Each structure stands twice: as structure tokens, then as C-alpha cells.
C-alpha positions as CSV (number, residue, x, y, z in Angstrom):
1,M,238.2,74.1,69.8
2,E,237.3,76.3,66.6
3,E,235.5,73.2,65.5
4,R,233.1,73.9,68.6
5,M,232.8,77.5,68.1
6,S,231.8,76.5,64.2
7,N,229.1,73.8,65.8
8,F,227.8,76.1,68.0
9,F,226.9,78.6,65.9
10,V,225.9,75.8,63.0
11,R,223.4,74.4,64.8
12,S,221.9,78.0,66.6
13,R,221.7,78.6,62.9
14,C,218.9,74.9,62.2
15,D,217.2,76.0,66.1
16,S,216.6,79.5,64.2
17,L,215.2,78.0,61.2
18,R,213.4,75.3,63.0
19,R,211.6,77.9,64.8
20,W,211.1,80.4,61.9
21,A,209.3,77.1,59.7
22,R,207.3,76.2,62.9
23,L,206.0,79.7,62.9
24,L,205.3,80.2,59.0
25,S,203.5,76.7,58.9
26,T,201.3,77.7,61.9
27,L,200.8,80.6,60.8
28,A,199.8,79.2,57.7
29,V,197.3,77.0,59.2
30,A,195.9,79.6,61.1
31,V,194.6,81.4,57.6
32,V,193.5,77.8,55.8
33,S,191.3,77.5,59.0
34,L,190.1,80.7,59.4
35,A,189.6,81.0,55.7
36,D,187.6,77.7,55.5
37,A,185.6,78.8,58.4
38,A,184.5,82.3,56.5
39,K,184.1,80.2,53.1
40,S,181.7,78.0,54.8
41,M,179.5,80.9,56.1
42,D,176.4,82.2,53.9
43,L,177.8,85.8,53.3
44,A,175.3,86.3,50.1
45,S,172.0,86.0,51.8
46,S,173.4,88.3,55.1
47,S,173.3,91.9,54.7
48,S,176.9,93.7,53.8
49,T,175.7,96.9,54.6
50,G,178.6,98.0,57.7
51,T,180.7,95.2,57.0
52,E,182.9,96.8,54.6
53,G,183.8,100.2,56.9
54,G,185.1,97.7,59.7
55,V,187.6,95.4,57.6
56,S,188.6,99.2,55.8
57,A,189.7,100.1,59.5
58,V,191.7,96.9,60.0
59,W,193.6,97.9,56.8
60,I,194.2,101.1,57.4
61,F,195.2,100.3,61.0
62,A,197.7,97.2,60.0
63,N,199.2,100.1,57.6
64,F,199.7,102.9,60.9
65,S,200.8,100.1,62.6
66,F,203.4,98.4,60.0
67,T,204.6,102.0,59.1
68,G,205.7,103.0,62.6
69,M,207.1,100.1,63.7
70,R,209.2,100.3,60.2
71,A,210.0,103.9,60.8
72,Q,211.4,103.8,64.7
73,A,212.9,100.3,64.1
74,K,210.4,98.8,66.9
75,G,208.0,95.9,67.8
76,T,208.2,92.3,67.9
77,T,208.6,90.3,64.5
78,F,205.3,88.4,65.7
79,W,203.4,91.9,65.5
80,K,205.2,93.1,61.8
81,V,204.2,90.2,60.6
82,V,200.6,90.3,61.3
83,S,200.3,93.7,60.1
84,F,201.7,92.9,57.1
85,I,199.3,90.4,56.5
86,F,196.2,92.1,57.5
87,G,197.8,95.6,56.1
88,F,199.2,94.1,52.5
89,P,199.2,95.4,50.0
90,G,199.6,98.6,51.4
91,T,202.5,97.7,53.9
92,L,204.7,96.3,50.7
93,L,204.5,100.2,49.7
94,T,205.7,100.6,53.0
95,L,208.6,97.9,53.0
96,F,209.8,99.9,50.1
97,L,209.9,103.7,50.5
98,V,210.0,103.9,54.5
99,D,214.0,103.4,55.9
100,R,214.3,101.2,59.1
101,G,214.8,103.4,61.9
102,S,214.7,106.8,59.7
103,E,212.1,108.5,62.3
104,R,210.5,109.5,59.1
105,A,207.3,107.6,57.2
106,Y,206.0,109.5,53.3
107,G,207.7,112.7,54.5
108,I,206.5,113.1,58.2
109,D,208.4,112.8,61.2
110,M,207.4,110.2,63.7
111,P,207.2,111.3,67.0
112,R,209.4,110.9,69.6
113,K,209.7,111.0,73.5
114,T,211.6,113.6,75.3
115,N,213.7,111.9,78.0
116,Q,214.0,114.2,80.8
């Protein structure tokens, strides 16, 4: 009986590791594909006015999103990883400074829903 339970936990741990490995390899392939597509575009001849604002907005919103998910201890792992990547290196700072589930981020209380 104990041996069967032990095998179950080892098998479930291996399945979890395989799932994470598959997710990370898929993410790596997507990043490389997108980077290759961006590199193949001729960006030197195009006008760069207006493109910096959009990139900055994505970076800022990714940081807000990651900070909120970390402080409120909500959100799926997928969206946390996506916002961490797009908000890096600001999200790395959040990872170290904001406690998970603390309902506070950088000295600001996060909004809460009141149950009535």
C-alpha cells in the first residue's frame, strides 16, 4: 500500500515536471520565432516615431499586471509568466520587493472587493 502511494507521488511529480518542460520549450520556440521575425524586418528604413510609446506602454502595463497578481496572490501561472517576460526587469524588482498575498505593493494598499 505504501509502495503504491509512493509510486503515485513520484509519477505525479514527473508528470508535473514534464508539463513544465513542455511549456518552457514551447515558450522558448515562440520567443525565438518572434525574435527571428522581428530581425528579418527592415526596421532601419522605417520611421521610429510613435513606436517607442507602444513598447513603453506594454512594459508599464505588464509591470502593473504582475505587481497586482503578486500582491493579491491571484492569476494563473501562464499570465504571471507572460507579464514577467514583457515587464522584465521591472518585474524582477517586484518579485523581490512585493510579498505574495500581502495586499500591498510598493507601500500602496491594493483595492479589495467588499462582500455584501
